Residue, then its C-alpha position, 0 to 999 in steps of 0.5 A: m500500500n502507498r500513502h498519500d497526504i491529501l489536502t482537504v478543507g479541514g486540513p491534511v488527512t492521510v488515507a490508505a491508497v490501493t495501487l491499481l495498475l491502469s491499462i493507460e500506462p501500467g505501473w506509472g504513479v506517485d507515492t506522495v504529493r505534499v506542500r512543504v515550506v522552504d525559507g517561507v515559500p511553499q513548494i509542491v513536492v512529488d515523491g520528495r522532489p520539488v516541482r514547478a507549481r503549474m496547474f491546468w484547470g478545465a472541465p468537460r463540456g460540449g463543443r460548438l456547432w456553426l450556424d449560418p443564415d442559409g440553414t444546415e443539418l447538424s449531427f453528432e454522436f457521443t458515448a454517454a459519460a454517465d447515467a442520466r437516471g431517467r432525467g437526461t436533458l438536451h441544452l441549446r445555447f445561442g451565444r450572447q449576440p442579438g439576432v434570430v435563430v431558427v431550429d427544426e427537426i430536433e431528434v435524439t436517438e439511441l444507437g445499437g452496436d451496428g450504428r443503426a437507430r435503436a430507439t428515439l428518445l426525443r423528436c420535435p419537428f414542431d408541426s403541432g405548433q406551440v403546444e409541442f414546444e411547451r410539451h418538450w421544452r423549457v426556457w431558462p431563466p424563467g419569468r422576469r429574469n429572462t431579459v434577452g430571449t423570446v421563443e415561439v413556433a412559427t409557420g413557414i420558417g423551418r426546413r423545407g418551409s415547415a413550422g420551426l422554432k424561432i428564438a429572437l435574442n435582444e441586447p439586455s438593457d443593462g448590458r448583462w446577458p443571463d445564461f439564456h438557453l433552452y432545455s428539453t424536459p428532463n426525462l431522457p433515459i440516457q445510459a452510461g456507456r451507450r451511444y447516442r446521436v443528436r440531429l437538428w436543422a438550424k439557421a441563424d442571422p447573423a451567423r453564430w455558434l450553437t452550443v449543444a450538450c446533454y446533462r443530468p440535472g443536479q448540483p452540479f449538472v453532470f455532463l453526459g455528452g455532446p459534440p467533441g469539446p476542447f477538454p482533452s486537447q487542452i490537457r494534451l497541450a498542458a502536458a506538452v509543456g510539462v504541466d501534469f497537475v490537472s484540476f477539474p470538476i467531478p460529480m459528488p454521488w450523494p444518493p438518498p438513503g437506501q439507494a446504491v452509489d453510482w460512481s460511473g460519472v466520477d470514474r469516467t471523468c477521471h479516466q477522460v483526463l488520464e486518457a489525454n495525459p497518462q501521467a496526469l496528477l489529478l486534483p478533482r474539484i468536489p461539489m459539497d452542496p447537497p442534492g435537491w432531495w436532501r434540501r427538500a428533506h431538510p428545509d430547516d438546514c438550508m439558507v434563508w434570506d430576509r427577502d428575495e430568496p434566490t432560486r438555489r438554496p444551499a445548505v447552511v454550512a454551520s448545520p451539524r446535519y449537513r457537516q456530518e453527512a457531507a463529510e461522510r460523502l466526501r470520505a466515501l468519495v476519497r476512499h473510492l478514488e484512492e482505491k481506483l486511482g491512488p497513484h494518480i491522485a495529487g489531492y482533493h479540492p472540496c468546493g461549496q457555496n457560490t461558484g464553489e469558493w466557499f463564500y455565501q450564495d448571493t453575498w454581494r446582493a442586498p438580501l441578508n442570509g442567516y435566518s434559517p432555523a439551522s443558522r439560528r441554532a448555530w448563532r446560539r451555540w456561538l454565543k454560548e461558546r463566546y460568553g459562557s453564561d447568560a449573565a456575561l451575554q446580558a452584560a455585553w448586550r446590556d439586555s437583562t432579558v436575553t439568554c444564550e438559548t433565546a437570542e435571535v439573529p440580529s435583525p436585517e435593519s440593525r445589520r444594515a445600520a451597521p454595515k461594518g459590523l460595529 
């Protein structure tokens, strides 16, 4: 057995690693990756040898397809990188450019071993009008947050003069483009390892790139497949100049109680990196926000704002329930990767909250968080540790009625009156 020092959000943790001989390059691997401080300067040391602290960061994603005003049939195939669990969805993104895009005859097909169509998962010729769009598609962002795009089924604009889907894009008044896109109803039964073909006809005026990809919804979304993207070639370019540390996102398997853990998305993403660079040292970015089922089951442990709550409510990081269960999932993931790919692992990067950088969701906006039951309990625990007794708290707050068990989180009005916390 080898042993690896792993940097986690809580500090160094040592875990056992079972050596696995990979078909990519048998016998290759490292024993230790550490950070040492020499003369006040941190250095990365691999098997006792200092190495240059250069890293590549990238992510698997779909490639782009070119649209022109004349219209063209587009087609690509992919092997699913993970299982959609019956919730696969096709995303279409049109770029940040005013104009009109027309889409018609969208089809997603599962292929057999002989390359022939085996089953049709989605087919949208839009001949049934707006009702067909509403049955199979959604617009993001919804409601008033969509400041750029209108979508309608119109006659005579599709392929061969048929009905087609018209997407009109306008410059946002404030200059800030949202992530406008269309996505199919999340019900495509895409299965890991199987081959699929996506076809559609489209045109755009002015010409532009169309980004197409299949995902499994969640936090984060799991990339299932799309046109060939740049991720493998980027890894090879980095390796060509001696950059073997690769930082990249992986899914965090976090199933409901009683369901088996699906490691396929994790394994396929890591192997995609190693296929591009067999000597890569992996630094997977691990999303620590819990999935939707967990948030629905534990609403008291999710963030609450004083007003205008965002559509995404991460867990309260001070929640003991969240911290325990997140640690359990992280521990299971680390053990799995150490057993599978130990000699290729350089470390682990747990990510959470806004953009995975561990600052509270929507910190920069006017609404203030901290008003969930879990936040209130954490506040009272902190007061108890800080003051030790009700008498000390009452003296500090100049309030003879307050106790460590009843103290409320400061009101939004008082917090806004003291923006520097004083």
